C-alpha positions in Angstrom: 98.9 -10.8 -9.5 100.9 -9.2 -6.8 103.6 -7.9 -9.2 101.2 -7.3 -12.1 99.4 -4.4 -10.5 101.3 -1.3 -11.6 103.5 -1.3 -8.4 106.6 -1.5 -10.5 106.4 2.1 -11.4 106.4 3.3 -7.8 109.0 0.7 -6.7 111.6 0.9 -9.5 110.8 4.0 -11.6 109.4 6.6 -9.2 111.7 9.2 -10.6 110.2 8.8 -14.1 106.7 9.1 -12.6 107.7 12.3 -10.8 109.2 13.6 -14.1 105.7 13.4 -15.7 104.3 15.9 -13.1 107.4 18.1 -13.4 109.0 17.2 -10.1 112.5 16.9 -11.4 114.6 18.1 -8.5 116.8 15.1 -7.4 116.7 16.1 -3.7 112.9 16.5 -3.7 112.6 13.1 -5.5 114.9 11.5 -2.8 112.7 12.9 0.0 109.5 11.7 -1.6 111.1 8.2 -2.1 112.2 8.0 1.5 108.8 9.1 2.8 107.1 6.5 0.5 109.4 3.8 1.8 108.5 4.6 5.4 104.8 4.8 4.5 104.9 1.4 2.8 106.5 -0.2 5.9 103.9 1.3 8.2 100.9 0.4 6.1 102.2 -3.2 5.5 102.7 -3.7 9.2 99.2 -2.5 10.0 97.5 -4.6 7.3 99.5 -7.7 8.2 97.8 -7.7 11.6 94.3 -7.6 10.0 94.6 -10.8 7.9 92.7 -13.0 10.4 90.4 -10.2 11.5 89.2 -8.7 8.2 89.5 -11.9 6.1 91.3 -12.6 2.9 88.6 -11.8 0.4 87.9 -8.4 2.0 91.5 -7.4 1.9 91.9 -8.6 -1.7 88.8 -6.6 -2.8 89.6 -3.5 -0.8 93.2 -3.4 -1.8 92.7 -4.0 -5.5 89.7 -1.7 -5.6 91.5 1.0 -3.8 94.5 0.6 -6.2 92.2 0.9 -9.2 90.5 4.1 -8.0 93.9 5.6 -7.1 95.3 4.7 -10.5 92.4 6.2 -12.3 92.6 9.5 -10.4 96.4 9.4 -10.8 96.0 9.1 -14.6 93.5 11.9 -14.8 95.5 14.3 -12.7 98.7 13.6 -14.7 96.9 14.2 -18.0 95.4 17.5 -16.9 98.7 18.6 -15.3 100.5 18.0 -18.7 97.7 19.7 -20.7 98.1 22.8 -18.5 101.8 22.8 -19.0 102.5 21.9 -15.3 101.4 25.4 -14.1 98.9 24.1 -11.6 100.8 22.5 -8.8 97.6 21.2 -7.2 97.4 18.4 -9.8 101.0 17.4 -9.0 100.1 17.3 -5.3 97.1 15.2 -6.2 99.3 12.7 -8.1 101.6 12.4 -5.1 98.6 11.8 -2.8 97.3 9.0 -5.2 100.7 7.4 -5.2 100.7 7.2 -1.4 97.1 5.9 -1.4 98.0 3.3 -4.1 100.9 2.0 -2.0 98.7 1.7 1.1 96.1 -0.3 -0.9 98.8 -2.4 -2.4 100.1 -3.4 1.0 96.5 -4.1 2.1 96.5 -7.4 0.1 100.3 -8.1 -0.3 100.4 -10.0 3.1 97.5 -12.3 1.9 98.7 -13.4 -1.5 101.5 -15.8 -0.6 99.6 -17.6 2.1 96.3 -17.7 0.2 97.9 -19.7 -2.6 98.9 -22.4 0.0 95.4 -22.4 1.5 93.4 -23.0 -1.6 95.6 -25.7 -3.2 95.6 -29.4 -2.4 98.6 -30.7 -0.4 99.8 -32.7 -3.4 99.8 -29.6 -5.6 101.3 -27.0 -3.2 104.9 -27.4 -4.3 103.8 -26.9 -8.0 101.5 -24.0 -7.0 104.4 -22.3 -5.1 106.7 -22.8 -8.0 104.2 -21.2 -10.5 103.6 -18.4 -8.0 107.4 -17.7 -7.8 107.8 -18.1 -11.6 105.0 -15.6 -12.4 106.5 -13.1 -9.9 109.9 -13.5 -11.5 108.4 -12.9 -15.0 106.5 -9.9 -13.7 109.7 -8.5 -12.2 111.5 -9.0 -15.5 108.8 -7.1 -17.3 108.8 -4.3 -14.7 112.5 -3.9 -15.0 112.8 -3.7 -18.8 109.4 -2.7 -20.2 108.2 0.0 -17.8 110.9 2.5 -18.5 110.6 2.1 -22.3 106.8 2.6 -22.1 107.2 5.6 -19.8 109.6 7.3 -22.1 107.4 6.5 -25.1 103.9 7.5 -24.0 104.4 9.0 -20.6 101.2 9.2 -18.4 99.2 7.3 -21.1 101.0 4.1 -19.9 99.0 4.4 -16.7 95.8 3.4 -18.7 97.3 0.0 -19.3 97.6 -0.6 -15.6 94.1 0.7 -14.9 92.8 -2.0 -17.3 95.0 -4.7 -15.7 93.8 -3.8 -12.2 90.2 -4.0 -13.5 90.8 -7.5 -14.8 92.3 -8.5 -11.5 89.4 -7.1 -9.5 86.9 -9.0 -11.6 88.8 -12.3 -11.2 89.0 -11.7 -7.4 85.3 -10.9 -7.1 84.1 -14.0 -8.9 86.7 -16.6 -8.2 88.4 -15.9 -4.8 86.4 -17.4 -1.9 86.8 -16.4 1.7 89.0 -18.8 3.7 89.0 -16.9 7.0 88.7 -19.3 10.0 88.5 -22.4 7.9 90.7 -25.5 8.1 92.2 -27.0 5.0 89.5 -29.6 4.8 86.8 -26.9 4.9 88.6 -24.9 2.2 88.7 -28.1 0.0 85.0 -28.4 0.4 84.5 -24.9 -0.9 86.0 -25.9 -4.3 85.0 -29.6 -4.5 81.9 -29.8 -2.4 81.3 -32.3 0.5 82.9 -35.1 -1.5 86.3 -33.3 -1.6 89.3 -35.7 -1.4 90.5 -34.4 1.9 90.4 -35.4 5.6 88.0 -38.4 6.2 87.3 -38.8 2.5 91.0 -39.0 1.7 91.4 -41.6 4.4 88.5 -43.7 3.0 90.0 -43.5 -0.5 93.3 -44.8 0.8 91.6 -47.7 2.7 92.5 -46.3 6.1 90.3 -46.7 9.2 88.5 -43.3 9.8 87.9 -44.3 13.4 91.6 -45.0 14.2 92.0 -41.8 16.1 89.0 -42.7 18.4 90.4 -46.2 18.9 93.8 -44.7 19.9 92.1 -42.3 22.2 90.1 -45.1 23.9 93.3 -47.2 24.1 95.1 -44.4 25.8 92.2 -43.9 28.2 92.1 -47.6 29.1 95.8 -47.7 29.6 95.7 -44.6 31.9 92.9 -46.3 33.9 95.0 -49.4 34.4 97.9 -47.4 35.5 95.7 -45.6 38.0 94.3 -48.9 39.4 97.8 -50.4 39.8 99.0 -47.3 41.6 96.0 -47.3 44.0 96.6 -51.1 44.6 100.2 -50.6 45.4 99.3 -47.8 47.8 96.8 -50.0 49.6 99.4 -52.8 49.9 101.9 -50.5 51.5 99.3 -49.4 54.1 
């Protein structure tokens, strides 16, 4: 999902995007690319500090929703700009603004995605889930590298409509299927999906035939041992006196 959100256009083929709004000067494109890189770094840093404060679900919804709105306005402005034969520079400036807003919204949920996968998957499935996450990201990168430039050359700004639809699908999936995991332990997260009988924590220990009170017994044992040591120390001190 992180790589299937239209970010490939701004990451790999920003020059083609700028060509669609008649910004073709290489020096200007270089300056815009440099400013976008700095902006991405700053926004990613800020949102990375808000993961535990704002919550995962809120960042997912806010980021994906903001990306969708930015992409829709980006598409509309690009279409009008081309229809007017690129004479109105205001629409080109609006497209640039939407690109910066899109990048900020993208980095709103980018720090959450890798860790969220590990939080919502059982311990026994985390390695497989991580593998699938990396595989899907690699496939998305492959698509972004080879399909995006062909589509941009073929249909220009109309290709943005595809990503508007993809972002809409992502937003729907997040809204209905992504629960909040802020401030919850792994056992509590398992209960969100499987209910109070989730095979985690005490229930997992019971299913394996382990003593669920073993930790209390160990704690009592340590307490008794500490008491005996204290008594022996006090006795030795009295004998010396």
